[in-house]
C-alpha positions as MATLAB code, in Angstrom:
seq = 'MRIETIPTAPIDGQVPGTSGLRKTVSVFSTPGYLETYAQSIFNAISPQGAVLVMGGDGRYFNRAAMATILRIASANGVARVIVGQNGLLSTPAASHLIRKRGANGGLILSASHNPGGPKGDFGLKYNIANGGPAPEAVTDAIVACASQITQYSMTTEDAPDLSECRVTQLGDMVIEVVDPVADYVALMEDLFDFDAIRRMIADGFTLCFDAMHAVTGPYATEILERRLGAPAGSVINAIPSEDFGGGHPDPNPVWAKPLYDLMLGPDAPDFGAASDGDGDRNMILGRGIYVTPSDSLALLAANAHLVPGYRNGIAGVARSMPTSAASDRVAARLGVEAFQTPTGWKFFGNLLDAGRVTLCGEESAGTGSNHVREKDGLWAVLMWLNILAVRKRSVAELVRDHWAQYGRDYYSRHDFEGISTDAATRLMDRLIANLPALPGQQAGGLTVTGAEDFSYTDPVDGSVSTGQGVILSFDGEARAMLRLSGTGTQGATLRVYLEQYAPPGSAHDQDTHTALSKVIRATHDLAQIEHFTGRLAPDVIT';
ca = [
    -163.236  -61.616  -38.483;
    -164.651  -62.704  -42.192;
    -165.218  -66.316  -43.058;
    -165.539  -67.647  -46.670;
    -167.385  -70.440  -47.436;
    -165.952  -72.675  -50.386;
    -168.046  -75.336  -52.095;
    -166.478  -78.819  -52.382;
    -167.535  -82.447  -52.622;
    -166.458  -85.873  -51.417;
    -162.944  -86.792  -52.594;
    -161.981  -90.615  -53.426;
    -159.575  -92.053  -50.921;
    -160.075  -89.765  -47.898;
    -160.071  -92.718  -45.476;
    -157.548  -92.964  -42.793;
    -155.392  -96.001  -42.222;
    -153.899  -97.472  -39.134;
    -152.651  -93.930  -38.180;
    -154.399  -91.100  -40.145;
    -154.711  -90.345  -43.748;
    -151.488  -90.551  -45.640;
    -150.952  -89.644  -49.080;
    -148.241  -88.081  -51.491;
    -147.475  -84.445  -51.013;
    -148.649  -83.948  -54.680;
    -152.107  -85.341  -53.704;
    -152.320  -83.470  -50.116;
    -151.300  -80.224  -51.699;
    -154.061  -80.310  -54.756;
    -156.301  -77.206  -54.083;
    -159.123  -78.241  -51.668;
    -157.908  -81.849  -50.925;
    -156.552  -80.872  -47.372;
    -159.192  -78.251  -46.654;
    -161.897  -80.896  -47.392;
    -160.198  -83.535  -45.123;
    -159.807  -80.897  -42.500;
    -163.270  -79.675  -42.475;
    -164.428  -83.201  -42.349;
    -162.502  -83.931  -39.087;
    -164.097  -80.679  -37.654;
    -167.705  -81.553  -38.766;
    -167.085  -85.059  -36.969;
    -165.607  -83.670  -33.698;
    -168.024  -80.824  -32.913;
    -165.276  -78.065  -32.412;
    -167.101  -75.351  -31.232;
    -165.217  -73.871  -28.042;
    -162.675  -76.606  -28.183;
    -158.989  -76.597  -27.099;
    -156.836  -78.401  -29.592;
    -153.191  -79.271  -29.726;
    -151.273  -79.206  -33.108;
    -147.807  -80.114  -34.469;
    -145.896  -81.889  -36.716;
    -142.575  -83.487  -37.808;
    -141.351  -80.533  -39.950;
    -141.558  -82.396  -43.269;
    -142.274  -80.629  -46.338;
    -145.874  -79.106  -46.722;
    -145.993  -78.988  -42.774;
    -145.963  -74.951  -42.580;
    -148.576  -74.518  -45.612;
    -150.617  -77.011  -44.112;
    -150.734  -75.885  -40.679;
    -151.592  -72.452  -41.727;
    -154.538  -73.504  -43.794;
    -155.787  -75.609  -40.767;
    -155.489  -72.869  -38.333;
    -157.876  -70.730  -40.622;
    -160.245  -73.579  -40.940;
    -160.129  -74.166  -37.164;
    -160.847  -70.369  -36.425;
    -163.697  -70.486  -38.936;
    -165.369  -73.543  -37.189;
    -165.239  -72.041  -33.610;
    -162.082  -73.553  -32.071;
    -161.401  -71.523  -29.091;
    -157.676  -72.306  -28.512;
    -154.827  -74.073  -30.637;
    -151.667  -74.972  -28.629;
    -148.933  -75.266  -31.255;
    -145.251  -76.277  -31.159;
    -142.734  -73.598  -32.083;
    -142.315  -73.630  -35.676;
    -144.934  -75.966  -35.908;
    -142.800  -78.807  -34.493;
    -144.139  -81.454  -32.015;
    -142.998  -85.107  -31.722;
    -145.945  -87.340  -31.599;
    -145.620  -88.550  -28.193;
    -144.919  -84.796  -26.905;
    -148.437  -84.037  -28.883;
    -150.079  -86.767  -26.817;
    -148.430  -85.574  -23.428;
    -149.333  -81.907  -24.086;
    -152.866  -82.864  -24.925;
    -153.088  -84.834  -21.468;
    -151.271  -82.090  -19.505;
    -153.368  -79.173  -20.847;
    -156.685  -81.070  -20.743;
    -157.297  -80.329  -24.439;
    -160.355  -81.651  -26.285;
    -157.918  -83.456  -28.887;
    -154.975  -82.636  -31.323;
    -153.973  -82.700  -34.993;
    -150.729  -84.325  -35.849;
    -149.089  -83.478  -39.267;
    -147.003  -86.312  -39.988;
    -146.508  -89.483  -42.202;
    -144.372  -90.814  -39.655;
    -141.527  -92.954  -41.129;
    -142.654  -92.364  -44.810;
    -140.340  -90.143  -46.831;
    -140.582  -86.562  -46.983;
    -139.845  -83.766  -49.553;
    -141.803  -82.409  -52.472;
    -141.891  -85.850  -53.883;
    -142.551  -87.439  -50.639;
    -145.585  -88.199  -48.479;
    -147.639  -86.154  -45.896;
    -150.244  -87.192  -43.127;
    -152.746  -85.865  -41.002;
    -154.396  -87.756  -38.000;
    -156.816  -86.510  -35.297;
    -156.084  -87.745  -31.634;
    -158.570  -87.746  -28.872;
    -158.815  -86.284  -25.332;
    -156.979  -89.016  -23.835;
    -153.761  -88.166  -26.093;
    -154.173  -91.347  -28.444;
    -155.274  -91.825  -31.848;
    -158.708  -91.646  -32.703;
    -160.610  -94.887  -32.250;
    -162.426  -96.513  -35.080;
    -165.639  -94.997  -33.939;
    -164.443  -91.417  -34.488;
    -162.447  -92.245  -37.800;
    -165.718  -94.029  -39.013;
    -167.441  -90.553  -38.096;
    -164.828  -88.606  -39.929;
    -165.127  -90.824  -42.968;
    -168.907  -90.377  -42.999;
    -168.449  -86.581  -42.840;
    -166.151  -86.543  -45.823;
    -168.339  -88.843  -47.863;
    -171.064  -86.125  -47.599;
    -169.296  -82.881  -47.311;
    -170.233  -80.034  -49.582;
    -168.413  -77.030  -48.296;
    -165.488  -75.955  -46.022;
    -164.938  -72.704  -44.188;
    -162.010  -70.643  -43.418;
    -161.089  -67.214  -42.192;
    -159.969  -64.737  -44.845;
    -157.149  -63.562  -42.547;
    -153.660  -65.079  -42.891;
    -152.485  -67.468  -40.096;
    -149.783  -66.058  -37.719;
    -145.960  -66.947  -37.765;
    -145.195  -69.689  -35.451;
    -141.535  -68.839  -35.269;
    -141.681  -67.396  -31.527;
    -143.328  -68.676  -28.307;
    -146.096  -66.241  -27.671;
    -149.786  -65.857  -27.553;
    -151.872  -64.412  -30.533;
    -155.000  -64.736  -32.307;
    -156.739  -65.562  -35.587;
    -160.063  -64.115  -35.507;
    -161.644  -65.060  -32.182;
    -159.357  -68.152  -31.672;
    -156.303  -67.936  -29.489;
    -153.171  -69.454  -30.709;
    -150.477  -70.327  -28.179;
    -147.017  -71.133  -29.407;
    -145.058  -73.220  -26.988;
    -141.534  -74.712  -26.617;
    -141.856  -78.170  -28.191;
    -139.310  -79.896  -25.985;
    -139.835  -78.468  -22.329;
    -142.916  -80.187  -21.224;
    -141.732  -83.559  -22.726;
    -138.358  -83.379  -21.055;
    -139.854  -82.675  -17.672;
    -142.040  -85.835  -17.987;
    -139.140  -87.839  -18.760;
    -137.322  -86.862  -15.712;
    -140.167  -87.761  -13.544;
    -140.121  -91.360  -15.048;
    -136.394  -91.952  -15.158;
    -133.274  -91.804  -12.886;
    -131.308  -89.337  -14.715;
    -128.671  -89.349  -12.017;
    -127.927  -93.126  -12.394;
    -127.766  -92.739  -16.377;
    -125.679  -89.341  -15.824;
    -123.098  -91.350  -13.643;
    -123.005  -94.376  -16.053;
    -122.068  -91.814  -18.869;
    -119.611  -90.174  -16.986;
    -117.987  -93.468  -16.023;
    -117.242  -94.006  -19.866;
    -120.470  -95.396  -21.304;
    -120.668  -94.307  -24.970;
    -123.761  -94.039  -27.325;
    -124.965  -92.702  -30.775;
    -128.467  -91.817  -31.148;
    -129.472  -91.262  -34.892;
    -132.357  -88.612  -35.172;
    -132.520  -89.290  -39.083;
    -132.953  -85.505  -39.583;
    -136.268  -85.685  -38.060;
    -138.279  -84.386  -35.149;
    -136.542  -85.933  -32.218;
    -133.163  -84.043  -32.854;
    -133.857  -81.254  -30.535;
    -135.312  -83.837  -27.905;
    -132.385  -86.120  -28.183;
    -129.857  -83.303  -27.981;
    -131.542  -81.758  -24.907;
    -131.837  -84.974  -22.932;
    -128.779  -87.050  -24.053;
    -126.353  -84.377  -24.351;
    -127.334  -81.439  -22.137;
    -129.147  -83.219  -19.577;
    -127.496  -86.643  -19.255;
    -123.933  -85.525  -20.300;
    -123.248  -87.544  -23.284;
    -120.439  -85.799  -25.522;
    -121.462  -83.244  -28.216;
    -122.054  -85.250  -31.408;
    -123.589  -88.386  -29.844;
    -126.813  -87.281  -31.168;
    -126.298  -87.386  -35.172;
    -128.533  -85.876  -38.037;
    -129.959  -83.849  -35.369;
    -131.408  -80.958  -37.310;
    -134.956  -81.751  -38.613;
    -135.093  -81.208  -42.219;
    -138.121  -80.968  -44.689;
    -136.910  -84.062  -46.598;
    -135.063  -85.744  -43.802;
    -131.708  -85.235  -45.307;
    -132.916  -87.051  -48.398;
    -133.207  -90.091  -46.507;
    -136.098  -92.269  -45.389;
    -136.913  -91.558  -41.422;
    -137.576  -95.390  -40.734;
    -135.425  -96.687  -37.782;
    -134.611 -100.135  -39.007;
    -131.520 -101.854  -40.330;
    -132.273 -100.996  -43.855;
    -132.949  -97.088  -43.400;
    -130.625  -96.577  -40.715;
    -127.871  -98.599  -42.119;
    -124.869  -96.409  -41.232;
    -125.768  -96.518  -37.552;
    -126.402 -100.280  -37.864;
    -122.971 -100.730  -39.529;
    -121.303  -98.648  -36.803;
    -122.960 -100.660  -33.992;
    -121.805 -103.963  -35.741;
    -118.391 -102.877  -36.495;
    -115.243 -102.740  -34.552;
    -115.439  -99.129  -33.334;
    -119.041  -99.356  -32.046;
    -120.175  -97.449  -28.886;
    -121.749  -99.393  -26.096;
    -125.455  -98.336  -27.360;
    -127.056  -97.223  -30.319;
    -130.569  -96.152  -31.026;
    -132.584  -94.320  -33.720;
    -136.185  -92.704  -34.102;
    -138.244  -91.846  -36.866;
    -139.932  -88.993  -38.513;
    -142.313  -87.993  -35.855;
    -140.436  -89.718  -32.956;
    -142.924  -92.381  -31.929;
    -140.722  -95.396  -33.170;
    -137.248  -96.692  -31.990;
    -134.417  -99.052  -32.932;
    -132.110 -100.278  -30.291;
    -128.705 -101.822  -30.726;
    -125.789 -102.787  -28.707;
    -122.174 -103.355  -29.368;
    -122.593 -106.081  -32.024;
    -126.227 -106.717  -31.511;
    -129.496 -105.637  -33.032;
    -132.477 -106.118  -30.799;
    -135.752 -106.559  -32.614;
    -138.757 -104.660  -31.251;
    -140.496 -107.755  -30.038;
    -137.362 -108.690  -27.766;
    -137.083 -105.037  -26.763;
    -140.810 -104.963  -25.451;
    -140.146 -108.326  -23.651;
    -137.074 -107.207  -22.105;
    -138.592 -103.819  -20.893;
    -141.492 -105.633  -19.395;
    -139.148 -107.937  -17.529;
    -136.962 -105.140  -16.131;
    -139.526 -102.432  -15.745;
    -139.452 -102.653  -11.897;
    -135.756 -101.045  -12.017;
    -137.305  -97.777  -13.245;
    -138.532  -95.244  -10.918;
    -141.820  -94.650  -12.919;
    -142.380  -98.304  -12.838;
    -141.025  -99.569   -9.553;
    -144.355 -100.772   -8.364;
    -144.489 -103.263  -11.256;
    -146.777 -103.398  -14.416;
    -150.282 -104.083  -14.656;
    -149.998 -105.817  -17.879;
    -148.509 -105.847  -21.494;
    -150.256 -105.501  -24.947;
    -148.796 -106.096  -28.229;
    -150.141 -106.086  -31.755;
    -151.000 -109.114  -33.613;
    -148.058 -109.300  -35.678;
    -145.491 -108.883  -32.783;
    -143.738 -111.856  -31.313;
    -145.216 -113.765  -28.328;
    -141.974 -112.882  -26.385;
    -143.763 -110.538  -24.236;
    -146.564 -112.911  -23.555;
    -144.019 -115.094  -21.850;
    -142.853 -112.487  -19.438;
    -146.299 -111.488  -18.633;
    -147.053 -115.142  -17.660;
    -143.929 -115.243  -15.403;
    -144.955 -111.951  -13.815;
    -148.658 -113.115  -13.315;
    -150.001 -110.156  -15.099;
    -152.360 -109.816  -18.225;
    -151.308 -110.121  -21.908;
    -153.241 -108.805  -24.744;
    -153.046 -109.365  -28.601;
    -154.463 -106.561  -30.363;
    -155.100 -105.431  -34.007;
    -152.304 -103.205  -35.774;
    -152.599  -99.703  -34.817;
    -151.783  -97.643  -31.578;
    -155.448  -96.686  -31.259;
    -156.267 -100.181  -29.951;
    -154.104  -99.680  -26.844;
    -155.924  -96.697  -25.568;
    -158.694  -98.370  -23.779;
    -156.550 -100.902  -22.149;
    -154.152  -98.010  -20.950;
    -157.074  -95.979  -19.660;
    -158.565  -98.562  -17.921;
    -155.254  -99.825  -16.001;
    -155.168 -103.164  -17.573;
    -151.779 -102.700  -19.023;
    -148.734 -100.499  -18.328;
    -146.401 -101.483  -21.534;
    -147.427 -101.745  -25.180;
    -145.565 -102.505  -28.328;
    -145.706 -103.238  -31.949;
    -143.118 -105.122  -34.191;
    -142.880 -102.031  -36.516;
    -140.615 -100.518  -33.847;
    -143.189  -98.878  -31.383;
    -142.967  -99.048  -28.026;
    -144.751  -97.105  -25.083;
    -146.192  -96.945  -21.911;
    -149.100  -95.320  -19.664;
    -147.201  -92.029  -19.526;
    -148.917  -91.078  -22.901;
    -151.235  -92.684  -25.332;
    -148.918  -92.784  -28.250;
    -145.692  -95.059  -28.838;
    -142.582  -93.139  -27.849;
    -138.855  -93.452  -29.244;
    -137.090  -91.535  -26.981;
    -138.760  -92.989  -24.030;
    -137.811  -96.429  -25.145;
    -134.075  -95.138  -25.490;
    -134.247  -93.938  -21.864;
    -136.033  -96.989  -20.456;
    -133.030  -99.028  -21.987;
    -130.307  -96.758  -20.623;
    -131.941  -96.743  -17.079;
    -132.086 -100.596  -17.077;
    -128.456 -100.767  -18.491;
    -127.442  -98.442  -15.539;
    -128.929 -100.608  -12.786;
    -128.030 -103.993  -14.198;
    -124.442 -103.071  -15.270;
    -124.632 -105.330  -18.225;
    -124.013 -104.658  -21.823;
    -127.030 -104.858  -24.227;
    -125.933 -108.070  -25.656;
    -125.523 -109.558  -22.143;
    -128.968 -108.489  -21.190;
    -130.490 -110.037  -24.415;
    -128.738 -113.247  -24.139;
    -129.506 -113.456  -20.284;
    -133.237 -112.865  -21.391;
    -133.137 -115.442  -23.721;
    -131.525 -118.188  -21.337;
    -134.368 -117.285  -19.047;
    -137.423 -117.088  -21.408;
    -136.237 -118.596  -24.685;
    -135.831 -116.879  -27.890;
    -138.549 -115.936  -30.669;
    -136.764 -115.956  -33.777;
    -138.484 -113.226  -35.591;
    -138.565 -111.318  -39.125;
    -140.808 -109.269  -41.251;
    -140.619 -109.573  -44.960;
    -142.411 -106.497  -46.895;
    -143.643 -106.822  -50.460;
    -143.894 -103.210  -51.561;
    -145.621 -101.467  -54.243;
    -147.367 -104.534  -55.378;
    -150.849 -103.966  -57.383;
    -153.856 -103.375  -54.910;
    -155.866 -105.902  -56.960;
    -153.071 -108.604  -56.606;
    -152.673 -108.133  -52.881;
    -156.489 -108.297  -52.267;
    -156.910 -111.309  -54.557;
    -153.959 -113.095  -52.427;
    -155.653 -112.237  -49.108;
    -159.085 -113.180  -50.288;
    -157.985 -116.440  -51.431;
    -156.017 -117.247  -48.340;
    -158.941 -116.385  -46.042;
    -161.394 -118.609  -48.091;
    -159.011 -121.450  -47.655;
    -158.509 -121.033  -43.865;
    -160.861 -123.806  -42.477;
    -159.242 -126.476  -44.459;
    -155.922 -125.524  -43.765;
    -155.280 -127.313  -40.155;
    -153.637 -130.530  -40.701;
    -152.125 -129.608  -44.107;
    -148.294 -129.910  -44.284;
    -146.221 -127.098  -45.964;
    -142.356 -126.509  -45.913;
    -141.939 -129.294  -43.666;
    -144.423 -128.007  -41.050;
    -147.945 -128.933  -40.221;
    -150.599 -126.185  -39.894;
    -152.029 -126.455  -36.340;
    -154.401 -123.181  -36.671;
    -155.499 -120.895  -39.040;
    -157.628 -117.454  -38.482;
    -158.621 -114.284  -39.740;
    -157.811 -112.366  -36.836;
    -160.542 -110.471  -34.983;
    -160.561 -108.415  -31.804;
    -163.210 -107.881  -28.980;
    -162.105 -104.763  -27.056;
    -162.206 -106.122  -23.328;
    -163.109 -102.693  -22.211;
    -165.804 -101.215  -24.417;
    -166.897 -104.709  -26.298;
    -166.060 -103.286  -29.732;
    -165.189 -105.670  -32.384;
    -162.569 -105.319  -34.995;
    -162.632 -107.842  -37.934;
    -160.496 -108.498  -40.878;
    -157.358 -107.716  -39.186;
    -154.908 -110.167  -40.626;
    -154.219 -113.755  -41.001;
    -152.461 -115.790  -38.494;
    -151.070 -119.264  -39.378;
    -149.883 -121.245  -36.643;
    -147.569 -124.618  -37.226;
    -146.143 -127.275  -35.006;
    -143.060 -126.526  -32.942;
    -144.425 -122.927  -31.942;
    -143.891 -121.370  -35.339;
    -146.237 -118.618  -36.550;
    -146.621 -116.424  -39.522;
    -148.820 -113.477  -39.885;
    -150.014 -111.729  -43.152;
    -151.703 -108.497  -43.503;
    -152.040 -105.453  -45.733;
    -150.306 -102.453  -44.585;
    -152.506  -99.485  -43.954;
    -149.398  -96.815  -43.934;
    -148.437  -96.778  -47.515;
    -149.276  -94.170  -50.035;
    -148.907  -95.968  -53.170;
    -149.963  -99.438  -54.501;
    -150.105 -102.039  -51.653;
    -147.609 -103.462  -49.381;
    -148.064 -107.140  -48.140;
    -146.296 -107.355  -44.906;
    -145.589 -111.147  -43.773;
    -144.406 -111.640  -40.106;
    -142.293 -114.908  -39.342;
    -141.905 -116.337  -35.885;
    -140.126 -119.540  -34.502;
    -139.986 -120.062  -30.775;
    -136.589 -121.715  -29.379;
    -137.040 -122.675  -25.516;
    -134.475 -122.227  -22.810;
    -131.663 -124.677  -23.174;
    -131.947 -124.826  -26.995;
    -129.954 -123.039  -29.830;
    -130.317 -119.078  -29.558;
    -127.381 -118.326  -31.700;
    -128.708 -119.461  -35.074;
    -128.873 -117.334  -38.101;
    -132.531 -115.978  -38.311;
    -133.069 -116.635  -41.656;
    -132.000 -120.295  -41.102;
    -134.143 -120.735  -38.016;
    -137.233 -119.180  -39.878;
    -136.390 -121.245  -43.193;
    -139.326 -123.640  -42.695;
    -141.966 -121.224  -41.824;
    -140.957 -119.118  -44.434;
    -141.249 -122.007  -47.155;
    -144.509 -122.942  -45.500;
    -145.984 -119.381  -45.680;
    -145.088 -118.923  -49.291;
    -146.476 -122.303  -50.355;
    -149.576 -121.621  -48.347;
    -150.265 -118.026  -49.487;
    -148.953 -118.645  -52.966;
    -146.957 -115.299  -52.576;
    -144.790 -115.443  -55.702;
    -148.065 -116.226  -57.820;
    -149.778 -113.313  -56.678;
    -147.146 -110.695  -56.340;
    -144.756 -111.920  -59.080;
    -141.799 -111.372  -56.283;
    -139.137 -114.282  -55.565;
    -138.107 -112.316  -52.390;
    -139.428 -109.443  -50.390;
    -138.217 -105.743  -50.862;
    -137.457 -105.205  -47.316;
    -136.481 -107.766  -44.625;
    -136.530 -106.421  -40.850;
];
């Protein structure tokens, strides 16, 4: 094996966000860009003799990037890479494979819910041995290596074809190409009562799953249609494509609008769901109802004991700071711990490993459990189907029953996309500077009861994460959270999360915008959103 060493230098912007490094394809495909960042990862993780898992969501540039990374891995002494056939692995499947095979870590090639294609986005993240995203200590080490890098190494030999399940070599490194679906399906069969779901479908229960031309298509087809007996065609947009069919693989009412319209229309099936580019997010709908991710987490926590994999109950529930407090109310009723963490699935890893929590969720359509260390879109779908099969109630009935028992957290997220980074930074800096003076002030008909720049101390290892976003609390159990997104690739995205609690016995059927009108006005006034962004309204409302 011959290795060539190519000079390079630190590249501005090679700093991962909440889930890896994401840039446009045009940036990532610039000669030396991917190579420099991949080498920085290997420099940070001591790869000699390591076993790694690698896979991606099939988006444009995945194949070329994977070939490059394999050549760099071989040159850096990696012993074995386990890779999904054709380079495909959903993010939760990759997490499971890392754990099952006892790998040292994994490389996941995806920009998740971001658009694909030659003009779209690409991403690369490193997961650690527990199967979860690298914690800040590891990403900080990668950034440090990227800031000092002077060269990268590659084999001169081309990477092998990945279209067949087989074992081959690249230099001294073994490359094992595996079925990307099989191990994940076996895990799902261990967790869920497939017989109960199968009987429900045989009795006439109907569903539609939108794979959004992304990686979950093969997984959903195998599980929902072949294993559980849903009619052929129940999984739509099931063939992964490099540009996600020209769409945007984000499972929300905006980007999955055909499914949303179907479920709220006269010919809706009983259940609807969608997943995103790499399979870790989900959208849940019933006939005539959209279930917010916050409500979904709370409802799954309240009913988890009905599912075989969780029959002994749950240890606790963790949610990201912008996610509504609905799951906290369930945890309190169950007498288990509830945690509020920064945004980013990596913050759940220690809690899961320590057995402090069983279920985790983010408002951005991510839900998961201790079965892997990533959020898992299809897992959430199967969790819902298993609960529906046991409770024998419709989605709408389950949600309304939950609100009657726990109250409803009216909730919405407003995204102001593509604003100037300078304007977004000035908005947040001003708001943070004013936080001490805000309690007691009135805005939009509400009184501020609390204002904080959220920081988090990990209860397991004591690590501290600061600057995680602003929380504004108002009288009447209303909240607003503001933060700048770490998942975009151009400009800045200001995310504003809005919440208003309505206790049991109060009105639970208001229009969401109406229920949130006061907290919307108060937040806009206090943060001066229009002044700094020039926007009268958000670009996307979820």
